[in-house]
C-alpha positions in Angstrom: -72.6 -11.6 -0.6 -75.9 -11.3 -2.7 -78.2 -8.6 -2.2 -81.9 -8.7 -2.7 -82.6 -5.0 -3.3 -85.3 -3.5 -1.2 -88.1 -2.8 -3.4 -91.6 -2.2 -2.6 -90.8 0.0 0.4 -94.2 1.4 0.1 -95.0 -2.2 1.7 -92.0 -2.9 3.1 -92.5 0.0 6.1 -96.7 -1.0 6.6 -95.3 -3.5 9.3 -95.8 -7.2 7.4 -93.2 -7.9 10.3 -92.4 -11.4 9.3 -90.4 -10.5 6.7 -89.6 -7.1 7.3 -89.5 -5.6 10.8 -78.0 0.9 20.3 -78.5 0.0 23.8 -78.0 -4.2 24.1 -76.0 -6.8 25.0 -75.9 -10.6 25.6 -79.0 -10.7 28.1 -80.9 -10.3 24.6 -81.0 -13.5 23.5 -82.4 -14.9 26.6 -84.8 -12.0 27.0 -86.6 -12.9 23.6 -87.2 -17.0 25.4 -89.2 -15.6 28.2 -92.5 -14.7 26.3 -95.0 -12.8 27.8 -97.6 -14.6 30.1 -100.3 -15.8 27.9 -104.0 -14.1 27.6 -106.8 -16.1 28.4 -107.9 -17.9 25.7 -105.7 -17.6 23.6 -102.4 -18.6 23.7 -99.1 -19.3 21.3 -100.0 -22.8 19.7 -103.3 -20.9 18.9 -101.4 -18.2 17.0 -99.1 -20.1 15.3 -101.8 -22.3 14.1 -103.4 -19.8 12.5 -100.3 -17.9 11.7 -99.0 -21.4 9.8 -102.9 -21.5 8.2 -102.0 -18.6 6.2 -98.5 -18.8 4.8 -99.6 -20.4 1.3 -99.0 -19.4 -2.2 -96.0 -18.5 -4.6 -95.1 -15.5 -5.0 -93.4 -13.5 -8.2 -89.7 -11.7 -7.2 -89.8 -10.1 -10.7 -91.3 -10.4 -14.7 -89.6 -9.5 -17.8 -90.8 -9.6 -21.0 -88.4 -9.6 -24.1 -88.1 -6.6 -26.6 -90.3 -8.2 -29.0 -92.8 -9.5 -26.7 -92.1 -13.1 -27.7 -90.8 -14.3 -24.0 -91.3 -14.3 -20.6 -88.8 -14.6 -17.3 -89.7 -14.4 -14.5 -88.2 -15.9 -11.1 -89.9 -17.6 -8.6 -89.2 -19.0 -4.5 -87.5 -21.9 -5.0 -85.9 -25.2 -2.2 -82.6 -23.3 -1.1 -82.6 -20.1 -2.7 -84.3 -18.3 -6.3 -84.4 -19.6 -9.7 -85.6 -17.7 -13.1 -87.8 -19.6 -15.9 -88.6 -18.9 -19.1 -91.4 -19.3 -21.6 -92.8 -18.3 -24.4 -95.4 -14.8 -23.7 -98.4 -17.2 -25.0 -98.2 -20.6 -22.8 -96.0 -19.7 -19.4 -96.5 -23.9 -18.6 -93.7 -24.5 -20.9 -90.9 -22.7 -19.0 -87.4 -23.5 -18.6 -85.3 -23.0 -16.5 -82.2 -20.8 -16.8 -79.4 -20.8 -14.5 -75.7 -20.5 -13.7 -76.2 -24.0 -11.1 -74.2 -26.7 -12.9 -77.0 -29.6 -12.3 -80.9 -28.6 -12.6 -81.6 -29.7 -9.1 -79.0 -27.5 -7.6 -80.3 -24.4 -6.0 -79.4 -21.2 -4.9 -79.8 -17.2 -5.2 -81.0 -16.2 -8.2 -82.3 -13.1 -10.1 -82.4 -9.7 -11.1 -82.8 -10.6 -14.9 -82.4 -8.5 -17.9 -83.1 -8.9 -21.4 -80.7 -7.5 -24.2 -82.4 -5.1 -26.5 -82.3 -8.1 -29.5 -84.4 -9.8 -26.9 -82.1 -12.8 -27.7 -79.8 -12.7 -24.1 -80.9 -12.7 -20.4 -78.7 -11.2 -18.0 -78.7 -12.2 -14.2 -76.9 -12.0 -11.0 -76.6 -15.5 -9.4 -74.4 -16.9 -6.5 -74.2 -20.3 -8.0 -70.7 -20.1 -8.2 -69.7 -19.0 -4.9 -72.8 -20.3 -2.5 -74.3 -17.7 -0.4 -71.0 -16.1 -0.4 -71.3 -13.5 -3.9 -73.0 -12.9 -6.6 -71.6 -12.3 -10.3 -73.5 -10.8 -13.6 -74.0 -14.0 -16.0 -75.3 -13.9 -19.6 -77.3 -16.5 -20.8 -77.5 -16.7 -24.8 -81.2 -18.3 -25.0 -81.9 -21.3 -27.6 -78.7 -23.3 -27.4 -76.0 -20.7 -26.4 -73.8 -20.5 -23.9 -74.1 -19.4 -20.7 -71.0 -17.2 -19.5 -70.0 -15.4 -16.4 -69.1 -11.8 -16.9 -68.0 -10.4 -14.0 -65.1 -10.6 -11.1 -67.0 -9.4 -8.0 -66.6 -8.5 -4.2 -69.6 -6.6 -2.6 -73.2 -6.0 -3.4 -74.7 -5.2 -6.6 -78.0 -4.8 -8.0 -80.6 -2.7 -10.8 -78.5 -4.3 -13.7 -79.3 -2.8 -17.4 -78.4 -3.2 -20.7 -77.3 0.1 -22.8 -79.7 0.5 -25.4 -76.8 -0.9 -28.4 -76.6 -4.1 -26.5 -72.6 -4.0 -25.5 -72.6 -3.3 -22.1 -74.4 -4.2 -18.9 -74.1 -1.4 -16.0 -75.1 -1.9 -12.4 -75.2 -0.5 -8.7 -72.0 -1.8 -7.4 -70.7 -1.2 -3.2 -67.6 -2.7 -3.9 -66.5 -4.3 -1.3 -69.6 -3.6 1.2 -70.0 -5.4 4.8 -73.6 -4.8 4.0 -77.0 -3.5 2.4 -76.6 0.3 1.4 -79.2 2.2 3.0 -81.1 2.6 6.3 -82.8 -0.4 6.3 -80.6 -3.3 7.4 -78.6 -3.5 10.7 -76.0 -0.6 10.9 -72.7 -1.8 11.4 -71.3 -1.3 15.5 -70.4 2.7 16.2 -66.1 2.1 15.8 -63.2 4.7 14.9 -64.1 8.2 13.2 -67.7 8.2 13.1 -68.7 9.0 9.7 -65.8 8.8 7.8 -64.1 5.3 8.6 -65.5 2.3 6.6 -67.7 4.4 4.7 -69.1 2.3 1.7 -70.1 3.8 -1.8 -72.3 2.7 -4.1 -71.5 3.2 -7.8 -72.0 2.4 -10.7 -70.4 -0.6 -12.6 -69.9 -1.2 -16.5 -69.2 -5.3 -17.8 -68.7 -5.2 -21.3 -71.0 -8.3 -22.5 -68.0 -9.6 -25.5 -65.7 -10.0 -22.4 -63.0 -12.9 -23.1 -63.3 -14.2 -19.5 -64.8 -12.4 -16.2 -63.3 -9.4 -15.3 -63.7 -6.8 -12.5 -66.0 -4.2 -13.7 -64.9 -0.6 -14.8 -66.1 1.7 -12.4 -68.2 4.4 -14.3 -69.0 7.0 -11.3 -66.5 9.0 -9.3 -65.6 7.6 -5.8 -67.0 10.6 -4.1 -70.8 10.0 -5.3 -72.8 7.5 -3.8 -75.4 6.8 -6.9 -79.2 5.3 -5.4 -80.7 4.9 -9.5 -79.6 5.5 -13.0 -80.4 5.3 -16.6 -78.6 5.4 -19.8 -78.4 7.5 -22.2 -79.6 6.8 -25.5 -76.0 6.6 -27.3 -75.1 4.1 -24.7 -72.6 6.9 -24.1 -73.3 8.0 -20.9 -75.5 8.1 -17.9 -77.7 9.8 -16.1 -78.7 9.4 -11.8 -79.6 10.6 -9.0 -76.1 10.8 -6.2 -75.3 12.6 -3.1 -72.1 12.8 -1.2 -71.3 9.6 1.3 -72.7 8.5 3.8 -75.0 7.4 1.6 -77.5 6.1 4.0 -78.4 9.8 5.0 -78.0 12.1 2.2 -80.3 11.0 -0.9 -82.9 13.6 1.0 -80.3 15.7 -0.3 -79.3 14.0 -3.4 -78.6 15.9 -6.7 -79.5 14.8 -10.7 -76.5 14.0 -12.5 -74.9 13.6 -16.4 -71.8 12.0 -17.5 -70.3 10.5 -20.2 -68.8 7.6 -19.7 -65.4 8.7 -20.4 -65.6 12.2 -18.5 -66.7 13.9 -15.6 -70.2 14.2 -13.5 -72.2 16.8 -14.0 -75.0 18.5 -11.7 -77.6 19.0 -14.0 -80.0 19.7 -10.7 -80.2 20.4 -7.2 -83.4 20.6 -5.5 -82.1 22.5 -2.7 -80.5 25.2 -5.0 -83.9 25.7 -7.3 -86.6 28.1 -6.7 -90.3 26.7 -6.8 -92.4 24.1 -5.2 -89.4 21.1 -5.9 -87.2 23.3 -3.7 -85.6 21.2 -0.6 -87.5 18.5 -2.3 -86.3 14.8 -3.3 -85.6 13.3 -6.7 -86.2 9.4 -8.3 -86.3 7.4 -11.3 -84.2 9.3 -13.6 -85.3 8.9 -17.3 -83.9 10.3 -20.4 -85.1 10.9 -23.6 -85.3 9.1 -26.7 -83.6 12.4 -28.8 -81.3 12.5 -25.5 -82.2 16.1 -25.0 -84.9 15.8 -21.1 -84.4 14.0 -18.6 -88.4 12.9 -16.7 -87.8 12.1 -13.1 -90.8 11.6 -9.9 -89.8 14.7 -7.6 -91.6 15.3 -4.7 -91.7 15.0 -0.7 -90.4 11.7 -0.1 -89.6 10.1 3.4 -87.8 7.2 2.1 -85.6 5.7 -0.5 -87.0 3.6 -2.6 -90.7 4.3 -2.0 -91.3 7.2 -4.3 -94.1 9.4 -4.7 -94.5 13.1 -6.3 -95.1 15.2 -9.6 -93.7 14.0 -13.0 -91.0 16.7 -13.8 -88.9 17.1 -17.0 -85.3 19.1 -17.0 -82.8 19.2 -19.9 -80.0 17.1 -20.4 -77.7 20.1 -20.3 -79.1 21.8 -17.0 -81.8 24.4 -16.6 -85.1 25.4 -14.8 -87.2 21.8 -14.2 -91.0 22.2 -15.4 -93.8 19.8 -13.4 -95.5 18.4 -16.2 -98.8 17.0 -13.2 -99.4 20.1 -10.8 -102.0 19.8 -8.9 -102.9 15.8 -10.5 -104.9 14.1 -7.4 -102.7 11.4 -7.6 -98.9 10.1 -7.2 -97.0 9.1 -10.3 -94.4 7.0 -8.9 -93.2 5.1 -11.9 -92.2 6.4 -15.7 -91.3 5.7 -18.9 -90.7 7.4 -21.8 -92.8 6.6 -25.3 -91.0 8.2 -27.9 -90.3 11.5 -27.7 -93.7 12.9 -26.6 -95.4 10.6 -24.6 -94.6 9.2 -21.2 -96.5 6.5 -19.0 -96.6 7.2 -15.7 -97.9 4.5 -13.0 -99.1 6.1 -9.8 -101.1 5.7 -6.7 -105.0 7.0 -7.2 -106.3 6.6 -4.1 -106.0 3.0 -3.4 -105.7 2.4 -6.5 -102.6 1.5 -8.7 -103.1 2.9 -12.4 -100.8 3.1 -15.2 -102.1 6.1 -17.6 -100.4 7.6 -21.2 -99.1 11.2 -20.9 -98.6 13.2 -23.3 -96.2 16.0 -23.9 -97.3 19.2 -26.4 -95.8 21.9 -27.9 -92.6 22.8 -27.3 -90.8 20.5 -24.6 -87.8 22.3 -24.0 -89.5 25.3 -22.2 -92.5 26.6 -20.1 -95.3 26.3 -22.9 -95.0 22.7 -22.7 -98.8 21.3 -22.1 -99.7 17.6 -21.1 -103.1 15.3 -21.4 -103.8 12.1 -20.1 -105.2 9.3 -21.4 -108.1 6.7 -19.7 -105.6 4.3 -17.6 -105.1 1.1 -19.4 -105.4 -0.6 -15.5 -106.5 0.6 -12.1 -106.3 -2.6 -9.8 -106.9 -2.1 -6.0 -103.7 -3.8 -5.0 -99.8 -3.8 -6.1 -99.2 -4.1 -9.9 -95.0 -4.1 -10.6 -92.1 -6.3 -12.2 -90.2 -5.8 -9.2 -87.5 -3.8 -10.4 -88.8 -0.7 -8.2 -91.9 0.5 -6.7 -95.1 0.3 -9.2 -92.3 -0.3 -11.8 -93.3 -2.3 -15.3 -91.9 -4.3 -18.1 -93.3 -3.9 -21.3 -91.9 -4.3 -25.0 -89.5 -2.0 -27.0 -92.5 0.0 -28.8 -94.8 0.0 -25.3 -97.4 -2.0 -27.2 -97.3 -4.6 -24.1 -97.1 -4.0 -20.4 -96.2 -7.3 -18.7 -96.5 -7.3 -14.2 -97.4 -9.3 -11.7 -100.5 -8.4 -9.2 -101.9 -9.3 -6.6 -104.9 -7.4 -4.3 -106.0 -8.8 -0.5 -108.6 -11.2 -2.5 -106.6 -12.5 -5.7 -102.9 -13.9 -4.8 -100.2 -12.9 -6.7 -100.4 -13.9 -10.8 -98.4 -12.4 -13.9 -100.8 -9.8 -15.9 -100.1 -7.9 -19.2 -102.1 -5.1 -20.7 -102.0 -3.2 -24.5 -102.9 0.2 -25.0 -105.8 1.2 -26.9 -108.0 -1.8 -24.8 -111.2 -0.9 -22.7 -110.1 -0.5 -19.3 -112.3 -2.5 -16.4 -111.9 -1.7 -13.0 -109.7 -4.1 -11.1 -107.8 -7.4 -12.3 -111.1 -8.0 -14.7 -109.7 -5.4 -16.8 -105.8 -7.3 -17.1 -104.9 -10.5 -19.3 -104.3 -13.2 -16.4 -100.8 -14.7 -18.3 -100.3 -17.8 -15.2 -101.8 -19.6 -13.0 -99.6 -20.2 -10.0 -101.8 -20.1 -7.8 -105.2 -21.4 -9.2 -107.8 -22.9 -6.7 -105.6 -20.6 -3.7 -108.4 -19.4 -1.3 -107.9 -16.8 1.3 -107.9 -17.3 5.3 -108.5 -14.5 5.9 -112.0 -11.9 6.0 -113.1 -9.7 3.2 -111.7 -6.3 2.3 -113.3 -2.9 1.3 -112.6 0.5 0.3 -113.5 3.1 2.4 -113.3 6.9 2.1 -114.2 9.7 4.9 -114.3 13.2 5.5 -111.5 14.3 7.5 -110.6 18.9 7.9 -110.5 19.1 4.1 -109.6 16.1 2.9 -110.9 13.1 1.5 -109.3 10.1 3.7 -108.7 6.5 2.3 -108.3 3.3 3.8 -108.5 -0.5 3.7 -110.7 -2.4 6.6 -110.3 -6.2 6.4 -113.0 -8.1 8.1 -112.5 -11.0 10.9 -112.6 -13.9 8.9 -116.3 -15.7 9.1 -117.9 -12.5 10.1 -120.5 -12.2 12.0 -122.6 -9.2 12.3 -124.7 -10.1 14.9 -121.5 -10.3 17.1 -119.9 -7.5 18.6 -116.1 -7.4 17.2 -112.6 -5.7 18.7 -111.3 -3.2 16.2 -107.5 -2.8 15.3 -106.0 0.2 13.6 -102.6 -0.4 11.7 -101.1 3.0 10.7 -98.1 2.5 7.7 -95.3 3.9 8.2 -93.6 6.5 5.9 -95.4 8.7 6.3 -94.9 9.4 2.9 -95.6 6.2 1.6 -99.7 4.0 1.0 -101.3 1.1 2.4 -101.7 -0.8 -1.2 -104.0 -4.1 -1.0 -102.3 -7.4 -1.2 -102.5 -10.7 -0.9 -100.6 -12.6 1.9 -100.7 -14.1 5.5 -98.1 -13.9 8.1 -96.2 -11.0 10.0 -97.8 -8.1 11.8 -101.1 -7.6 9.3 -104.1 -7.4 8.4 -104.6 -10.9 7.2 -103.4 -12.4 10.6 -105.5 -10.4 12.9 -108.3 -11.3 10.8 -107.5 -14.5 11.2 -107.4 -14.0 14.8 -110.8 -12.5 14.8 -110.6 -9.0 14.9 -111.9 -5.9 12.2 -108.3 -3.9 11.0 -108.5 -0.8 9.9 -105.7 0.4 7.1 -106.1 3.9 6.6 -104.1 6.0 4.7 -103.9 9.4 6.6 -102.6 12.9 5.6 -99.0 12.8 4.7 -98.8 9.7 2.5 -99.2 9.1 -1.5 -102.5 8.2 -3.5 -104.3 11.7 -3.6 -101.2 14.3 -4.7 -98.8 16.3 -3.5 -100.7 18.9 -1.7 -102.2 15.7 0.8 -98.1 14.2 0.7 -97.3 18.0 2.1 -100.2 18.3 5.1 -98.5 17.1 7.7 -95.3 19.0 7.1 -94.7 20.9 10.9 -97.2 18.4 12.4 -96.8 15.5 13.3 -99.4 13.5 15.1 -102.0 16.2 14.5 -104.0 16.0 11.6 -102.6 12.1 11.3 -104.3 11.5 13.9 -107.4 13.1 13.4 -107.5 11.5 10.2 -107.3 8.0 11.5 -109.8 8.6 14.8 -112.2 9.5 11.8 -111.7 6.5 10.2 -112.8 5.1 13.7 -115.4 6.8 13.7 -116.8 5.7 10.5 -115.8 1.8 11.1 -117.6 2.1 14.0 -121.2 3.6 12.6 -121.1 0.9 10.2 -120.3 -2.2 11.7 -120.4 -4.1 15.1 -117.4 -2.7 17.2 -117.0 -3.3 20.4 -115.5 0.8 21.5 -114.4 -0.7 24.5 -112.0 -2.8 22.2 -110.1 -1.0 20.0 -106.4 -1.2 19.9 -103.6 0.8 17.8 -100.6 -0.4 15.8 -97.8 0.6 13.4 -93.9 0.3 12.5 -91.5 3.2 12.2 -93.7 6.2 11.6 -96.5 3.8 12.3 -94.9 3.6 15.3 -94.5 7.1 16.2 -98.0 7.5 15.5 -98.6 4.3 17.9 -96.7 5.9 20.8 -97.8 9.7 19.5 -102.1 8.4 19.9 -101.8 7.3 23.5 -100.5 10.1 24.2 -103.2 12.2 23.0 -106.3 10.2 23.4 -107.8 7.1 25.8 -109.6 5.7 22.7 -107.3 3.1 22.7 -107.6 0.4 25.2 -104.2 -1.0 24.0 -100.8 -0.3 21.7 -98.0 -2.2 20.0 -95.5 0.5 18.6 -92.7 -1.2 16.8 -89.8 0.5 15.6 -90.9 3.8 17.2 -89.5 7.3 17.5 -90.9 8.7 21.3 -88.9 12.4 21.6 -88.1 14.3 17.7 -85.7 15.9 19.7 -83.2 13.3 20.9 -83.8 11.4 17.8 -82.3 13.7 15.5 -79.2 13.6 16.7 -78.9 9.2 17.4 -80.0 8.1 14.2 -78.4 7.8 10.6 -80.6 9.7 8.6 -81.0 12.9 9.6 -81.3 14.6 6.3 -85.2 13.5 5.8 -86.0 15.7 9.0 -85.2 19.5 7.7 -88.0 19.1 4.2 -90.8 17.8 7.2 -89.9 20.1 10.2 -88.9 23.0 8.3 -85.2 23.6 10.3 -83.0 21.5 11.9 -83.5 20.9 15.5 -80.7 23.5 16.3 -82.9 25.6 14.6 -86.2 25.7 15.9 -86.0 22.9 18.7 -90.1 24.0 19.8 -91.5 22.5 16.1 -89.6 19.1 17.0 -90.6 18.9 20.8 -94.2 19.8 19.9 -94.4 16.3 17.8 -93.0 14.0 20.8 -94.9 11.6 22.5 -92.8 12.4 25.7 -93.4 15.6 26.4 -97.3 14.7 26.8 -96.4 10.9 28.7 -98.8 11.9 31.9 -101.5 11.5 29.9 -100.3 7.8 28.8 -103.0 5.1 30.7 -102.6 2.3 27.5 -101.2 -0.9 27.9 -98.0 -0.7 25.8 -95.7 -3.3 24.0 -92.4 -1.5 22.7 -90.2 -3.4 20.3 -87.5 -2.5 18.1 -83.9 -3.7 16.9 -80.6 -3.1 18.4 -78.6 -1.9 15.4 -82.0 0.0 14.0 -80.4 3.2 12.4 -83.4 4.7 10.9 -85.2 4.7 14.4 -83.1 3.5 17.1 -83.0 1.4 20.4 -82.7 4.4 22.2 -86.5 6.3 21.3 -88.2 2.6 22.5 -85.8 2.4 25.7 -86.9 6.3 26.7 -90.9 5.4 25.7 -90.8 2.4 27.9 -88.9 4.0 31.0 -91.7 6.9 31.1 -94.4 4.5 30.3 -92.7 2.0 33.4 -92.2 5.3 35.9 -96.2 5.9 35.2 -97.0 2.7 36.3 -98.8 1.8 33.0 -98.7 -1.6 31.4 -95.5 -2.2 29.5 -92.8 -4.2 27.9 -90.2 -3.5 26.0 -88.6 -6.5 23.6 -85.4 -5.5 22.1 -83.7 -8.1 19.3 -80.5 -8.5 18.7 -79.0 -7.6 15.6 -81.6 -6.8 13.7 -82.3 -3.2 11.5 -85.2 -1.4 10.4 -86.2 -4.3 8.8 -85.8 -7.7 10.2 -84.0 -10.3 9.0 -84.5 -13.3 11.2 -87.9 -15.5 10.5 -88.0 -16.3 14.2 -87.7 -12.4 15.4 -90.6 -11.7 13.2 -92.1 -14.7 13.9 -91.5 -13.5 18.0 -93.2 -10.2 17.2 -96.0 -11.4 15.8 -96.7 -13.8 18.9 -96.0 -11.1 21.8 -98.3 -8.9 19.7 -101.5 -11.1 19.5 -101.3 -12.2 23.0 -100.5 -8.4 24.2 -103.6 -7.3 21.8 -105.5 -10.4 23.7 -104.8 -9.5 26.8 -106.1 -6.5 26.9 -109.0 -6.4 23.7 -109.9 -9.9 23.3 -111.5 -11.0 20.2 -113.6 -13.7 21.5 -116.0 -11.4 23.7 
């Protein structure tokens, strides 16, 4: 099967449930058909009409500029799948389709594009040869060259990367994989020896470009290591990668950095659990080998989800040693890096609510503690999402880093492709970058205006987004809905889009929507990210309530109609909030966590918890009990809808059962909906739609928009 990588985890854990979303049986499908009674003045027909009006516009999956800067490739949705387009960089209107399909009117799933170093070829994965069954790696030699299939695969694939010499393509491969790696996908039903039988291990595989016929790739990394990310050594003879012992979905939080020659054995050059200092026990991601081969740069910090990257920029000698922090005390969250020669790094980061690209200079002896850093002005600062579709906030550039290309969108501007050059005068927002595409010209938003707000909470300045109701009239009173993002090490980034249980949907239905970025998330440096350690639900709830105060003081909010919702960690915050305050009149908890003590033994990713709680639940149960909503359940009076997937490995369904059962025993209005064959991220569009409709009905019943 073809794996569409779970990129942009910042948004994937935010509660955009139309596309994202242990104890259930065959009765579930019947239960889903029994919708909650419609609230007065709002029914599903009206909700559907509003949601359908928001689903418009074209989205870009990935963009890649050729190394010489002459052409651009991108992927876009097409009937029945995705397709790849290639055009001259200065005229995207002259695009042509690159495909492995037998006919141009045939569509399948194609993507994960990567240019050959000479800019003459484009490699990509396609399932056109085996529709909806298996993707293989293809190489298209442009300008009249032939298309060739390079591999014969069976399993999940992602993240292709050409070797610097252009002779090979490496990629992540789960041979024989039955599900996407990681904790988001639905877990396999438990059977056999748990944690030992049926493990699916992701490795780096290598295919030769000059293969005479499609062939099985060479496995470059050992069978006893699950690889998450990798980078080529500059001489094309080795790799750097982040890996851990299986099972892969659980052990990313204790992964090590390895270096390995293609014909050699792996060497662990950095183990965060074993180093002293601020990196001890934290997570690492985005390894990048310096062009001279002496250093490996990476992002290190407290991260709650693989793929949602944020922290500081670190370097370590390629042969190992003590890592060095290049960005201590930086008041932003670097998420992605790329070398520019041996003395500069480009850093794409979150700064408050903005995505910004900066160039960092390394001065002095790079291999010693005396290395110093300095930063130039941002190349861009966009109040939204900017990336090339490979990794979180990754960007595409020419070989000389003279041009950067990416797709971007905000709450107010739909997706388009943009570029920027070093040295240009920076103007904030999309006005400061060059627009290359016109995919969504004339498209108008179907929701209200968005505003970036900041407010004081304890010693922090907290940022959040407020979306006004569509057709806002300041003479009227409105309800306010608070949406808490997942993670907690994540952030709400401005993005275009309707549909899903997101701000746009409820703005269109007549609500103010506050999307706070409380402590524990990204955007304000590591101190801010680490500020909720051993304190889940307390400081971050104070941040959220201070944001509600800020909104109520400035806008016509009816305090009797304030609600809260969230997914994953946001689901936990929803459950916990209603035990701590009666300020919220209605709640919808998606894939939440009600009891951290029992959760520790139920989930498939328990390794993430120790860095946050400071110990295992067996060594310090009290710190887990302190933040468990179930221990304060008798204080709840807020009507709460609870939704979850029956095969969620990250936030297992028993956590939702426990919370719902306790509310029912307390005679608090509640309802539990369990969705069959769904994991932490929902894949069935009908289930995502059902969540939205039920949530809209729930809030309409207890805090209606019309007043």
